[in-house]
FIKOL-368008 format. One record per residue (C-alpha): x negated, y, z; residue in three letters. Coordinates in steps of 0.02 Angstrom, whole numbers, padded with zeros to 5 digits, always signed. Example, Ala and Ser with C-alpha at 12.3 -4.5 7.8 and 13.67 -1.06 7.14 Angstrom:
// FIKOL-368008
-00615-00225+00390ALA/-00684-00053+00357SER/
// end
This chain:
// FIKOL-368008
-04207+03855+04235MET/-04084+03978+04146THR/-04162+04105+04036ALA/-04147+04277+04089MET/-04087+04409+03969THR/-04088+04584+03954PHE/-04033+04699+03809THR/-04163+04759+03693CYS/-04194+04939+03702ILE/-04237+04953+03511ASN/-04092+04863+03432CYS/-03974+04792+03565GLY/-03985+04602+03536ALA/-04025+04496+03688ASP/-04206+04505+03727ALA/-04281+04357+03824VAL/-04398+04347+03971LEU/-04581+04315+03915ILE/-04674+04355+04060ALA/-04663+04408+04256GLY/-04538+04297+04322GLU/-04527+04314+04511GLY/-04590+04493+04511THR/-04508+04671+04500VAL/-04580+04714+04337LEU/-04526+04612+04194LEU/-04574+04600+04019GLN/-04441+04560+03885PHE/-04459+04531+03693LYS/-04315+04551+03575CYS/-04308+04381+03453PRO/-04219+04492+03324VAL/-04325+04651+03298CYS/-04485+04573+03385LEU/-04483+04734+03506ASN/-04570+04709+03673GLU/-04529+04799+03829PHE/-04549+04816+04024TRP/-04412+04832+04143ALA/-04400+04851+04330HIS/-04274+04724+04383VAL/-04213+04692+04567SER/-04131+04515+04602PRO/-03960+04533+04669ALA/-03941+04492+04852VAL/-03796+04370+04902THR/-03727+04309+05060ASP/-03844+04126+05025GLU/-04000+04220+04984SER/-04130+04308+05071GLU/-04132+04494+05080PRO/-04244+04590+04957TYR/-04371+04678+05050ILE/-04480+04820+04977VAL/-04640+04883+05056TYR/-04745+05055+05029ARG/-04934+05015+05025ALA/-05064+05143+05100PHE/-05248+05167+05102PHE/-05312+05279+05239ASP/-05470+05380+05174VAL/-05595+05408+05339ALA/-05665+05554+05266SER/-05670+05674+05111PRO/-05850+05614+05067GLU/-05794+05450+05025GLU/-05655+05503+04900VAL/-05735+05479+04749SER/-05823+05307+04790LYS/-05649+05238+04855LEU/-05536+05308+04708LYS/-05659+05187+04601ILE/-05643+05039+04712LYS/-05443+05061+04739VAL/-05430+05079+04535ARG/-05518+04924+04506LYS/-05442+04827+04638ALA/-05258+04877+04577LEU/-05274+04887+04406GLN/-05155+04783+04323GLY/-05046+04766+04472ILE/-04864+04842+04429GLY/-04790+04970+04530ASN/-04997+05063+04550PHE/-04999+05219+04444TYR/-05188+05293+04441LEU/-05095+05469+04394GLU/-05016+05465+04558ASP/-05171+05429+04648LEU/-05268+05570+04571GLU/-05132+05695+04605ALA/-05152+05657+04786GLN/-05325+05658+04798ILE/-05310+05835+04708ALA/-05201+05884+04848ALA/-05327+05837+04973GLY/-05247+05691+05054ARG/-05328+05569+05146LEU/-05182+05448+05160GLU/-05150+05372+04986TRP/-04986+05305+04944ASP/-05010+05163+04814LEU/-04827+05129+04771GLY/-04690+05009+04814ARG/-04699+04821+04809TYR/-04583+04672+04845SER/-04621+04562+04979GLN/-04682+04446+04839TYR/-04811+04562+04784GLU/-04892+04606+04951VAL/-05010+04461+04952GLN/-05056+04496+04780ALA/-05093+04683+04817VAL/-05190+04614+04995GLU/-05289+04493+04904GLU/-05352+04630+04766ALA/-05391+04742+04891ALA/-05482+04619+05006ALA/-05600+04575+04847LYS/-05660+04758+04854MET/-05676+04762+05042ASN/-05519+04881+05051LEU/-05381+04872+05200LYS/-05215+04914+05136VAL/-05075+04948+05251ARG/-04889+04906+05216PHE/-04735+04984+05297LEU/-04553+04925+05251ARG/-04478+05048+05125ASP/-04290+05077+05178THR/
// end
């Protein structure tokens, strides 16, 4: 396996991948200044590779009375999963939406989101994002 490098946003040196290989959100660390940072990286699609497919995750709320309870369950299920932002969910709830957009996920991340949601008895649906 070849090491993936990225330019350090702090000092400009070549930072090396230290976590998150195979995901859209990668963590890098600069060996010079020890700065750690995250970058959203999309794999390049070539004629030989599979197309990179992105899905948008949605959760439907059956009734406004369930919002508080479901917000807690969604937060617990998806905490720590890249591309889920609690602030976005809270803004949707404040706007009174009953269909929650939970973010964009690669085909490689969909299973992790489904499994995390299933542990909290939540059913997330995915639509291919074009």
